[in-house]
PDB file of N, H, CA, C and O in Angstrom:
ATOM      1  N   MET A   1       0.830  -1.148   0.055  1.00  0.00           N
ATOM      2  CA  MET A   1      -0.016  -0.087  -0.041  1.00  0.00           C
ATOM      3  C   MET A   1       0.840   1.228   0.028  1.00  0.00           C
ATOM      4  O   MET A   1       1.970   1.203   0.516  1.00  0.00           O
ATOM      5  N   SER A   2       0.305   2.325  -0.448  1.00  0.00           N
ATOM      6  H   SER A   2      -0.612   2.346  -0.844  1.00  0.00           H
ATOM      7  CA  SER A   2       1.077   3.569  -0.574  1.00  0.00           C
ATOM      8  C   SER A   2       1.077   4.355   0.713  1.00  0.00           C
ATOM      9  O   SER A   2       1.275   5.570   0.692  1.00  0.00           O
ATOM     10  N   GLY A   3       0.861   3.703   1.818  1.00  0.00           N
ATOM     11  H   GLY A   3       0.700   2.716   1.835  1.00  0.00           H
ATOM     12  CA  GLY A   3       0.828   4.464   3.138  1.00  0.00           C
ATOM     13  C   GLY A   3      -0.613   4.976   3.419  1.00  0.00           C
ATOM     14  O   GLY A   3      -0.898   5.282   4.577  1.00  0.00           O
ATOM     15  N   LYS A   4      -1.370   5.068   2.612  1.00  0.00           N
ATOM     16  H   LYS A   4      -1.139   4.819   1.671  1.00  0.00           H
ATOM     17  CA  LYS A   4      -2.694   5.599   2.798  1.00  0.00           C
ATOM     18  C   LYS A   4      -3.625   4.652   3.550  1.00  0.00           C
ATOM     19  O   LYS A   4      -3.684   3.486   3.160  1.00  0.00           O
ATOM     20  N   ARG A   5      -4.290   5.009   4.498  1.00  0.00           N
ATOM     21  H   ARG A   5      -4.242   5.956   4.816  1.00  0.00           H
ATOM     22  CA  ARG A   5      -5.141   4.224   5.327  1.00  0.00           C
ATOM     23  C   ARG A   5      -6.395   3.717   4.375  1.00  0.00           C
ATOM     24  O   ARG A   5      -6.886   4.420   3.491  1.00  0.00           O
ATOM     25  N   ASP A   6      -6.782   2.526   4.668  1.00  0.00           N
ATOM     26  H   ASP A   6      -6.383   1.955   5.386  1.00  0.00           H
ATOM     27  CA  ASP A   6      -7.953   1.968   4.057  1.00  0.00           C
ATOM     28  C   ASP A   6      -9.159   2.697   4.571  1.00  0.00           C
ATOM     29  O   ASP A   6      -9.299   2.892   5.779  1.00  0.00           O
ATOM     30  N   GLU A   7     -10.014   3.096   3.702  1.00  0.00           N
ATOM     31  H   GLU A   7      -9.901   2.938   2.722  1.00  0.00           H
ATOM     32  CA  GLU A   7     -11.232   4.011   4.055  1.00  0.00           C
ATOM     33  C   GLU A   7     -12.200   3.080   4.581  1.00  0.00           C
ATOM     34  O   GLU A   7     -12.280   2.000   3.994  1.00  0.00           O
ATOM     35  N   LEU A   8     -13.065   3.317   5.723  1.00  0.00           N
ATOM     36  H   LEU A   8     -13.001   4.194   6.199  1.00  0.00           H
ATOM     37  CA  LEU A   8     -14.103   2.736   6.247  1.00  0.00           C
ATOM     38  C   LEU A   8     -15.257   3.278   5.697  1.00  0.00           C
ATOM     39  O   LEU A   8     -15.483   4.486   5.778  1.00  0.00           O
ATOM     40  N   LEU A   9     -16.101   2.404   5.078  1.00  0.00           N
ATOM     41  H   LEU A   9     -15.918   1.423   5.013  1.00  0.00           H
ATOM     42  CA  LEU A   9     -17.314   2.754   4.509  1.00  0.00           C
ATOM     43  C   LEU A   9     -18.633   2.722   5.498  1.00  0.00           C
ATOM     44  O   LEU A   9     -18.512   1.964   6.459  1.00  0.00           O
ATOM     45  N   THR A  10     -19.659   3.317   5.411  1.00  0.00           N
ATOM     46  H   THR A  10     -19.758   3.933   4.629  1.00  0.00           H
ATOM     47  CA  THR A  10     -20.835   3.068   6.236  1.00  0.00           C
ATOM     48  C   THR A  10     -21.600   2.246   5.189  1.00  0.00           C
ATOM     49  O   THR A  10     -21.304   2.122   4.000  1.00  0.00           O
ATOM     50  N   VAL A  11     -22.729   1.659   5.903  1.00  0.00           N
ATOM     51  H   VAL A  11     -22.969   1.760   6.869  1.00  0.00           H
ATOM     52  CA  VAL A  11     -23.572   0.711   5.128  1.00  0.00           C
ATOM     53  C   VAL A  11     -24.339   1.585   3.939  1.00  0.00           C
ATOM     54  O   VAL A  11     -24.627   1.041   2.874  1.00  0.00           O
ATOM     55  N   ASP A  12     -24.605   2.781   4.162  1.00  0.00           N
ATOM     56  H   ASP A  12     -24.371   3.223   5.028  1.00  0.00           H
ATOM     57  CA  ASP A  12     -25.158   3.505   3.233  1.00  0.00           C
ATOM     58  C   ASP A  12     -24.107   3.766   2.184  1.00  0.00           C
ATOM     59  O   ASP A  12     -24.549   3.580   1.050  1.00  0.00           O
ATOM     60  N   GLN A  13     -22.936   4.115   2.228  1.00  0.00           N
ATOM     61  H   GLN A  13     -22.577   4.265   3.149  1.00  0.00           H
ATOM     62  CA  GLN A  13     -21.901   4.243   1.311  1.00  0.00           C
ATOM     63  C   GLN A  13     -21.794   2.831   0.419  1.00  0.00           C
ATOM     64  O   GLN A  13     -21.741   2.830  -0.811  1.00  0.00           O
ATOM     65  N   VAL A  14     -21.773   1.759   1.163  1.00  0.00           N
ATOM     66  H   VAL A  14     -21.816   1.760   2.162  1.00  0.00           H
ATOM     67  CA  VAL A  14     -21.662   0.339   0.534  1.00  0.00           C
ATOM     68  C   VAL A  14     -23.129   0.183  -0.380  1.00  0.00           C
ATOM     69  O   VAL A  14     -23.107  -0.234  -1.538  1.00  0.00           O
ATOM     70  N   LEU A  15     -24.156   0.505   0.190  1.00  0.00           N
ATOM     71  H   LEU A  15     -24.174   0.843   1.131  1.00  0.00           H
ATOM     72  CA  LEU A  15     -25.404   0.271  -0.574  1.00  0.00           C
ATOM     73  C   LEU A  15     -25.385   1.143  -1.846  1.00  0.00           C
ATOM     74  O   LEU A  15     -25.876   0.679  -2.875  1.00  0.00           O
ATOM     75  N   GLU A  16     -24.860   2.350  -1.837  1.00  0.00           N
ATOM     76  H   GLU A  16     -24.461   2.727  -1.001  1.00  0.00           H
ATOM     77  CA  GLU A  16     -24.668   3.093  -3.103  1.00  0.00           C
ATOM     78  C   GLU A  16     -23.693   2.499  -3.925  1.00  0.00           C
ATOM     79  O   GLU A  16     -23.930   2.229  -5.103  1.00  0.00           O
ATOM     80  N   ALA A  17     -22.497   2.254  -3.322  1.00  0.00           N
ATOM     81  H   ALA A  17     -22.305   2.473  -2.366  1.00  0.00           H
ATOM     82  CA  ALA A  17     -21.507   1.553  -4.278  1.00  0.00           C
ATOM     83  C   ALA A  17     -22.001   0.432  -5.083  1.00  0.00           C
ATOM     84  O   ALA A  17     -21.590   0.237  -6.227  1.00  0.00           O
ATOM     85  N   LEU A  18     -22.962  -0.385  -4.451  1.00  0.00           N
ATOM     86  H   LEU A  18     -23.296  -0.228  -3.522  1.00  0.00           H
ATOM     87  CA  LEU A  18     -23.503  -1.532  -5.123  1.00  0.00           C
ATOM     88  C   LEU A  18     -24.658  -1.288  -5.932  1.00  0.00           C
ATOM     89  O   LEU A  18     -25.381  -2.229  -6.258  1.00  0.00           O
ATOM     90  N   GLY A  19     -24.908  -0.062  -6.301  1.00  0.00           N
ATOM     91  H   GLY A  19     -24.321   0.703  -6.036  1.00  0.00           H
ATOM     92  CA  GLY A  19     -25.935   0.381  -7.246  1.00  0.00           C
ATOM     93  C   GLY A  19     -27.292   0.642  -6.587  1.00  0.00           C
ATOM     94  O   GLY A  19     -28.363   0.653  -7.194  1.00  0.00           O
ATOM     95  N   GLY A  20     -27.114   0.865  -5.184  1.00  0.00           N
ATOM     96  H   GLY A  20     -26.244   0.856  -4.690  1.00  0.00           H
ATOM     97  CA  GLY A  20     -28.450   1.199  -4.722  1.00  0.00           C
ATOM     98  C   GLY A  20     -29.412  -0.044  -4.066  1.00  0.00           C
ATOM     99  O   GLY A  20     -30.630   0.074  -3.928  1.00  0.00           O
ATOM    100  N   ILE A  21     -28.723  -1.125  -3.728  1.00  0.00           N
ATOM    101  H   ILE A  21     -27.734  -1.221  -3.840  1.00  0.00           H
ATOM    102  CA  ILE A  21     -29.509  -2.195  -3.294  1.00  0.00           C
ATOM    103  C   ILE A  21     -29.987  -1.777  -1.902  1.00  0.00           C
ATOM    104  O   ILE A  21     -29.456  -0.954  -1.157  1.00  0.00           O
ATOM    105  N   SER A  22     -31.108  -2.512  -1.692  1.00  0.00           N
ATOM    106  H   SER A  22     -31.540  -3.180  -2.298  1.00  0.00           H
ATOM    107  CA  SER A  22     -31.814  -2.074  -0.294  1.00  0.00           C
ATOM    108  C   SER A  22     -31.047  -2.378   0.842  1.00  0.00           C
ATOM    109  O   SER A  22     -30.098  -3.137   0.647  1.00  0.00           O
ATOM    110  N   ARG A  23     -31.234  -1.964   1.990  1.00  0.00           N
ATOM    111  H   ARG A  23     -32.005  -1.347   2.149  1.00  0.00           H
ATOM    112  CA  ARG A  23     -30.664  -2.057   3.268  1.00  0.00           C
ATOM    113  C   ARG A  23     -31.093  -3.488   3.675  1.00  0.00           C
ATOM    114  O   ARG A  23     -30.233  -4.204   4.187  1.00  0.00           O
ATOM    115  N   ARG A  24     -32.262  -3.940   3.506  1.00  0.00           N
ATOM    116  H   ARG A  24     -32.961  -3.358   3.089  1.00  0.00           H
ATOM    117  CA  ARG A  24     -32.722  -5.352   3.885  1.00  0.00           C
ATOM    118  C   ARG A  24     -32.089  -6.361   3.152  1.00  0.00           C
ATOM    119  O   ARG A  24     -31.796  -7.439   3.669  1.00  0.00           O
ATOM    120  N   THR A  25     -31.827  -6.050   1.827  1.00  0.00           N
ATOM    121  H   THR A  25     -32.065  -5.174   1.408  1.00  0.00           H
ATOM    122  CA  THR A  25     -30.921  -7.073   0.970  1.00  0.00           C
ATOM    123  C   THR A  25     -29.649  -7.290   1.488  1.00  0.00           C
ATOM    124  O   THR A  25     -29.211  -8.432   1.630  1.00  0.00           O
ATOM    125  N   PHE A  26     -28.870  -6.061   1.850  1.00  0.00           N
ATOM    126  H   PHE A  26     -29.225  -5.134   1.735  1.00  0.00           H
ATOM    127  CA  PHE A  26     -27.537  -6.103   2.448  1.00  0.00           C
ATOM    128  C   PHE A  26     -27.396  -6.897   3.661  1.00  0.00           C
ATOM    129  O   PHE A  26     -26.505  -7.734   3.808  1.00  0.00           O
ATOM    130  N   TYR A  27     -28.426  -6.584   4.661  1.00  0.00           N
ATOM    131  H   TYR A  27     -29.150  -5.904   4.542  1.00  0.00           H
ATOM    132  CA  TYR A  27     -28.613  -7.389   5.956  1.00  0.00           C
ATOM    133  C   TYR A  27     -28.764  -8.889   5.667  1.00  0.00           C
ATOM    134  O   TYR A  27     -28.141  -9.706   6.346  1.00  0.00           O
ATOM    135  N   ARG A  28     -29.500  -9.226   4.768  1.00  0.00           N
ATOM    136  H   ARG A  28     -30.005  -8.563   4.217  1.00  0.00           H
ATOM    137  CA  ARG A  28     -29.873 -10.595   4.491  1.00  0.00           C
ATOM    138  C   ARG A  28     -28.688 -11.355   3.802  1.00  0.00           C
ATOM    139  O   ARG A  28     -28.483 -12.555   3.981  1.00  0.00           O
ATOM    140  N   TRP A  29     -28.022 -10.650   3.098  1.00  0.00           N
ATOM    141  H   TRP A  29     -28.188  -9.674   2.953  1.00  0.00           H
ATOM    142  CA  TRP A  29     -26.603 -11.193   2.545  1.00  0.00           C
ATOM    143  C   TRP A  29     -25.783 -11.355   3.786  1.00  0.00           C
ATOM    144  O   TRP A  29     -25.150 -12.403   3.910  1.00  0.00           O
ATOM    145  N   ARG A  30     -25.723 -10.474   4.684  1.00  0.00           N
ATOM    146  H   ARG A  30     -26.237  -9.623   4.584  1.00  0.00           H
ATOM    147  CA  ARG A  30     -24.853 -10.707   5.917  1.00  0.00           C
ATOM    148  C   ARG A  30     -25.354 -11.863   6.642  1.00  0.00           C
ATOM    149  O   ARG A  30     -24.527 -12.720   6.954  1.00  0.00           O
ATOM    150  N   GLU A  31     -26.634 -12.035   6.978  1.00  0.00           N
ATOM    151  H   GLU A  31     -27.306 -11.339   6.725  1.00  0.00           H
ATOM    152  CA  GLU A  31     -27.256 -13.207   7.565  1.00  0.00           C
ATOM    153  C   GLU A  31     -26.778 -14.562   6.999  1.00  0.00           C
ATOM    154  O   GLU A  31     -26.469 -15.487   7.751  1.00  0.00           O
ATOM    155  N   ILE A  32     -26.723 -14.659   5.613  1.00  0.00           N
ATOM    156  H   ILE A  32     -26.974 -13.908   5.002  1.00  0.00           H
ATOM    157  CA  ILE A  32     -26.515 -15.969   4.893  1.00  0.00           C
ATOM    158  C   ILE A  32     -25.055 -16.009   4.673  1.00  0.00           C
ATOM    159  O   ILE A  32     -24.587 -17.016   4.142  1.00  0.00           O
ATOM    160  N   GLY A  33     -24.213 -14.957   5.045  1.00  0.00           N
ATOM    161  H   GLY A  33     -24.592 -14.139   5.476  1.00  0.00           H
ATOM    162  CA  GLY A  33     -22.776 -14.971   4.836  1.00  0.00           C
ATOM    163  C   GLY A  33     -22.149 -14.719   3.302  1.00  0.00           C
ATOM    164  O   GLY A  33     -21.096 -15.180   2.862  1.00  0.00           O
ATOM    165  N   LYS A  34     -23.030 -13.920   2.674  1.00  0.00           N
ATOM    166  H   LYS A  34     -23.886 -13.545   3.031  1.00  0.00           H
ATOM    167  CA  LYS A  34     -22.823 -13.626   1.364  1.00  0.00           C
ATOM    168  C   LYS A  34     -22.317 -12.062   1.073  1.00  0.00           C
ATOM    169  O   LYS A  34     -22.083 -11.683  -0.074  1.00  0.00           O
ATOM    170  N   ALA A  35     -22.200 -11.350   2.032  1.00  0.00           N
ATOM    171  H   ALA A  35     -22.391 -11.658   2.964  1.00  0.00           H
ATOM    172  CA  ALA A  35     -21.763  -9.884   2.068  1.00  0.00           C
ATOM    173  C   ALA A  35     -20.417  -9.834   2.412  1.00  0.00           C
ATOM    174  O   ALA A  35     -19.851 -10.704   3.072  1.00  0.00           O
ATOM    175  N   PRO A  36     -19.819  -8.673   1.906  1.00  0.00           N
ATOM    176  CA  PRO A  36     -18.338  -8.218   2.240  1.00  0.00           C
ATOM    177  C   PRO A  36     -18.182  -8.289   3.771  1.00  0.00           C
ATOM    178  O   PRO A  36     -19.127  -8.070   4.529  1.00  0.00           O
ATOM    179  N   ALA A  37     -16.958  -8.603   4.182  1.00  0.00           N
ATOM    180  H   ALA A  37     -16.191  -8.781   3.566  1.00  0.00           H
ATOM    181  CA  ALA A  37     -16.548  -8.675   5.672  1.00  0.00           C
ATOM    182  C   ALA A  37     -16.699  -7.151   6.239  1.00  0.00           C
ATOM    183  O   ALA A  37     -16.304  -6.131   5.674  1.00  0.00           O
ATOM    184  N   GLY A  38     -17.277  -7.235   7.324  1.00  0.00           N
ATOM    185  H   GLY A  38     -17.598  -8.064   7.783  1.00  0.00           H
ATOM    186  CA  GLY A  38     -17.519  -5.925   7.939  1.00  0.00           C
ATOM    187  C   GLY A  38     -16.877  -5.943   9.523  1.00  0.00           C
ATOM    188  O   GLY A  38     -16.369  -6.952  10.013  1.00  0.00           O
ATOM    189  N   ILE A  39     -16.985  -4.788  10.144  1.00  0.00           N
ATOM    190  H   ILE A  39     -17.398  -3.969   9.746  1.00  0.00           H
ATOM    191  CA  ILE A  39     -16.611  -4.758  11.655  1.00  0.00           C
ATOM    192  C   ILE A  39     -17.896  -4.066  12.264  1.00  0.00           C
ATOM    193  O   ILE A  39     -18.562  -3.256  11.619  1.00  0.00           O
ATOM    194  N   LYS A  40     -18.130  -4.373  13.298  1.00  0.00           N
ATOM    195  H   LYS A  40     -17.589  -5.030  13.822  1.00  0.00           H
ATOM    196  CA  LYS A  40     -19.197  -3.948  14.216  1.00  0.00           C
ATOM    197  C   LYS A  40     -18.608  -2.974  15.314  1.00  0.00           C
ATOM    198  O   LYS A  40     -17.858  -3.408  16.188  1.00  0.00           O
ATOM    199  N   LEU A  41     -18.975  -1.634  15.239  1.00  0.00           N
ATOM    200  H   LEU A  41     -19.584  -1.281  14.529  1.00  0.00           H
ATOM    201  CA  LEU A  41     -18.416  -0.667  16.314  1.00  0.00           C
ATOM    202  C   LEU A  41     -19.249  -0.975  17.417  1.00  0.00           C
ATOM    203  O   LEU A  41     -20.239  -1.703  17.355  1.00  0.00           O
ATOM    204  N   PRO A  42     -18.792  -0.361  18.501  1.00  0.00           N
ATOM    205  CA  PRO A  42     -19.289  -0.471  19.842  1.00  0.00           C
ATOM    206  C   PRO A  42     -20.823   0.084  19.912  1.00  0.00           C
ATOM    207  O   PRO A  42     -21.669  -0.395  20.668  1.00  0.00           O
ATOM    208  N   ASN A  43     -21.026   1.036  19.120  1.00  0.00           N
ATOM    209  H   ASN A  43     -20.340   1.425  18.507  1.00  0.00           H
ATOM    210  CA  ASN A  43     -22.474   1.455  19.002  1.00  0.00           C
ATOM    211  C   ASN A  43     -23.416   0.673  18.141  1.00  0.00           C
ATOM    212  O   ASN A  43     -24.600   0.989  18.030  1.00  0.00           O
ATOM    213  N   GLY A  44     -22.887  -0.328  17.545  1.00  0.00           N
ATOM    214  H   GLY A  44     -21.924  -0.584  17.635  1.00  0.00           H
ATOM    215  CA  GLY A  44     -23.804  -1.373  16.848  1.00  0.00           C
ATOM    216  C   GLY A  44     -23.911  -1.025  15.405  1.00  0.00           C
ATOM    217  O   GLY A  44     -24.748  -1.578  14.692  1.00  0.00           O
ATOM    218  N   GLU A  45     -23.023  -0.049  14.918  1.00  0.00           N
ATOM    219  H   GLU A  45     -22.343   0.400  15.497  1.00  0.00           H
ATOM    220  CA  GLU A  45     -23.008   0.336  13.502  1.00  0.00           C
ATOM    221  C   GLU A  45     -22.037  -0.657  12.925  1.00  0.00           C
ATOM    222  O   GLU A  45     -21.197  -1.279  13.575  1.00  0.00           O
ATOM    223  N   ILE A  46     -22.262  -0.737  11.553  1.00  0.00           N
ATOM    224  H   ILE A  46     -22.945  -0.231  11.026  1.00  0.00           H
ATOM    225  CA  ILE A  46     -21.302  -1.692  10.682  1.00  0.00           C
ATOM    226  C   ILE A  46     -20.603  -0.746   9.889  1.00  0.00           C
ATOM    227  O   ILE A  46     -21.157   0.260   9.447  1.00  0.00           O
ATOM    228  N   ARG A  47     -19.254  -1.061   9.664  1.00  0.00           N
ATOM    229  H   ARG A  47     -18.805  -1.879  10.024  1.00  0.00           H
ATOM    230  CA  ARG A  47     -18.343  -0.426   8.607  1.00  0.00           C
ATOM    231  C   ARG A  47     -17.693  -1.511   7.922  1.00  0.00           C
ATOM    232  O   ARG A  47     -17.459  -2.618   8.408  1.00  0.00           O
ATOM    233  N   ILE A  48     -17.382  -1.069   6.607  1.00  0.00           N
ATOM    234  H   ILE A  48     -17.572  -0.170   6.212  1.00  0.00           H
ATOM    235  CA  ILE A  48     -16.750  -1.973   5.764  1.00  0.00           C
ATOM    236  C   ILE A  48     -15.584  -1.384   5.309  1.00  0.00           C
ATOM    237  O   ILE A  48     -15.649  -0.232   4.882  1.00  0.00           O
ATOM    238  N   TYR A  49     -14.462  -2.012   5.328  1.00  0.00           N
ATOM    239  H   TYR A  49     -14.409  -2.949   5.675  1.00  0.00           H
ATOM    240  CA  TYR A  49     -13.210  -1.347   4.596  1.00  0.00           C
ATOM    241  C   TYR A  49     -13.316  -1.434   3.164  1.00  0.00           C
ATOM    242  O   TYR A  49     -13.727  -2.461   2.622  1.00  0.00           O
ATOM    243  N   ARG A  50     -12.952  -0.366   2.494  1.00  0.00           N
ATOM    244  H   ARG A  50     -12.618   0.468   2.934  1.00  0.00           H
ATOM    245  CA  ARG A  50     -13.066  -0.318   1.017  1.00  0.00           C
ATOM    246  C   ARG A  50     -12.382  -1.579   0.231  1.00  0.00           C
ATOM    247  O   ARG A  50     -12.878  -2.143  -0.744  1.00  0.00           O
ATOM    248  N   ASN A  51     -11.119  -1.908   0.869  1.00  0.00           N
ATOM    249  H   ASN A  51     -10.717  -1.449   1.662  1.00  0.00           H
ATOM    250  CA  ASN A  51     -10.395  -2.829   0.423  1.00  0.00           C
ATOM    251  C   ASN A  51     -11.352  -4.235   0.319  1.00  0.00           C
ATOM    252  O   ASN A  51     -11.505  -4.900  -0.705  1.00  0.00           O
ATOM    253  N   ASP A  52     -11.900  -4.485   1.528  1.00  0.00           N
ATOM    254  H   ASP A  52     -11.776  -3.945   2.361  1.00  0.00           H
ATOM    255  CA  ASP A  52     -12.689  -5.655   1.478  1.00  0.00           C
ATOM    256  C   ASP A  52     -13.901  -5.587   0.569  1.00  0.00           C
ATOM    257  O   ASP A  52     -14.214  -6.582  -0.085  1.00  0.00           O
ATOM    258  N   LEU A  53     -14.571  -4.509   0.497  1.00  0.00           N
ATOM    259  H   LEU A  53     -14.317  -3.701   1.028  1.00  0.00           H
ATOM    260  CA  LEU A  53     -15.647  -4.531  -0.634  1.00  0.00           C
ATOM    261  C   LEU A  53     -15.005  -4.634  -1.908  1.00  0.00           C
ATOM    262  O   LEU A  53     -15.622  -5.310  -2.731  1.00  0.00           O
ATOM    263  N   ASP A  54     -13.935  -4.139  -2.273  1.00  0.00           N
ATOM    264  H   ASP A  54     -13.434  -3.590  -1.605  1.00  0.00           H
ATOM    265  CA  ASP A  54     -13.312  -4.439  -3.628  1.00  0.00           C
ATOM    266  C   ASP A  54     -12.956  -5.733  -3.719  1.00  0.00           C
ATOM    267  O   ASP A  54     -13.253  -6.316  -4.762  1.00  0.00           O
ATOM    268  N   ALA A  55     -12.336  -6.375  -2.791  1.00  0.00           N
ATOM    269  H   ALA A  55     -12.095  -5.901  -1.944  1.00  0.00           H
ATOM    270  CA  ALA A  55     -11.992  -7.821  -2.772  1.00  0.00           C
ATOM    271  C   ALA A  55     -13.167  -8.903  -2.833  1.00  0.00           C
ATOM    272  O   ALA A  55     -13.043 -10.033  -3.306  1.00  0.00           O
ATOM    273  N   TRP A  56     -14.298  -8.379  -2.289  1.00  0.00           N
ATOM    274  H   TRP A  56     -14.399  -7.461  -1.905  1.00  0.00           H
ATOM    275  CA  TRP A  56     -15.616  -9.139  -2.457  1.00  0.00           C
ATOM    276  C   TRP A  56     -16.234  -8.955  -3.753  1.00  0.00           C
ATOM    277  O   TRP A  56     -16.822  -9.926  -4.230  1.00  0.00           O
ATOM    278  N   LEU A  57     -16.199  -7.905  -4.380  1.00  0.00           N
ATOM    279  H   LEU A  57     -15.721  -7.116  -3.993  1.00  0.00           H
ATOM    280  CA  LEU A  57     -16.634  -7.642  -5.617  1.00  0.00           C
ATOM    281  C   LEU A  57     -15.948  -8.303  -6.697  1.00  0.00           C
ATOM    282  O   LEU A  57     -16.556  -8.756  -7.668  1.00  0.00           O
ATOM    283  N   TRP A  58     -14.548  -8.378  -6.540  1.00  0.00           N
ATOM    284  H   TRP A  58     -14.055  -8.010  -5.752  1.00  0.00           H
ATOM    285  CA  TRP A  58     -13.711  -9.205  -7.425  1.00  0.00           C
ATOM    286  C   TRP A  58     -14.031 -10.534  -7.283  1.00  0.00           C
ATOM    287  O   TRP A  58     -14.093 -11.233  -8.295  1.00  0.00           O
ATOM    288  N   SER A  59     -14.288 -11.089  -5.982  1.00  0.00           N
ATOM    289  H   SER A  59     -14.238 -10.521  -5.160  1.00  0.00           H
ATOM    290  CA  SER A  59     -14.585 -12.506  -5.923  1.00  0.00           C
ATOM    291  C   SER A  59     -15.835 -13.033  -6.730  1.00  0.00           C
ATOM    292  O   SER A  59     -15.922 -14.159  -7.219  1.00  0.00           O
ATOM    293  N   LEU A  60     -16.903 -11.921  -6.798  1.00  0.00           N
ATOM    294  H   LEU A  60     -16.833 -11.006  -6.400  1.00  0.00           H
ATOM    295  CA  LEU A  60     -18.017 -12.271  -7.521  1.00  0.00           C
ATOM    296  C   LEU A  60     -17.863 -12.277  -8.990  1.00  0.00           C
ATOM    297  O   LEU A  60     -18.496 -13.045  -9.715  1.00  0.00           O
ATOM    298  N   ARG A  61     -16.924 -11.318  -9.457  1.00  0.00           N
ATOM    299  H   ARG A  61     -16.410 -10.694  -8.868  1.00  0.00           H
ATOM    300  CA  ARG A  61     -16.627 -11.451 -10.707  1.00  0.00           C
ATOM    301  C   ARG A  61     -15.956 -12.637 -11.027  1.00  0.00           C
ATOM    302  O   ARG A  61     -16.329 -13.229 -12.040  1.00  0.00           O
ATOM    303  N   GLU A  62     -14.963 -13.137 -10.308  1.00  0.00           N
ATOM    304  H   GLU A  62     -14.660 -12.657  -9.486  1.00  0.00           H
ATOM    305  CA  GLU A  62     -14.272 -14.439 -10.759  1.00  0.00           C
ATOM    306  C   GLU A  62     -15.228 -15.573 -10.785  1.00  0.00           C
ATOM    307  O   GLU A  62     -15.067 -16.435 -11.648  1.00  0.00           O
ATOM    308  N   ALA A  63     -16.246 -15.676  -9.902  1.00  0.00           N
ATOM    309  H   ALA A  63     -16.377 -14.976  -9.201  1.00  0.00           H
ATOM    310  CA  ALA A  63     -17.162 -16.677  -9.900  1.00  0.00           C
ATOM    311  C   ALA A  63     -18.165 -16.670 -11.022  1.00  0.00           C
ATOM    312  O   ALA A  63     -18.840 -17.658 -11.310  1.00  0.00           O
ATOM    313  N   ALA A  64     -18.230 -15.555 -11.619  1.00  0.00           N
ATOM    314  H   ALA A  64     -17.682 -14.753 -11.386  1.00  0.00           H
ATOM    315  CA  ALA A  64     -19.315 -15.422 -12.833  1.00  0.00           C
ATOM    316  C   ALA A  64     -18.821 -16.086 -13.951  1.00  0.00           C
ATOM    317  O   ALA A  64     -19.477 -16.116 -14.992  1.00  0.00           O
TER     318      ALA A  64
END
């Protein structure tokens, strides 16, 4: 890496990056283990590292 820290994305930012999927769809994917890896903050909110989202998208492309 170039020394730049990986960006933490909110669920809303991830939904937008995925073309506007619904929040319900995203959480369903999490329930069945088909969503990008995320971290849960102490306040209960979820954040996704940009690199994890990109890797997850790449894995879907590879599987297609």
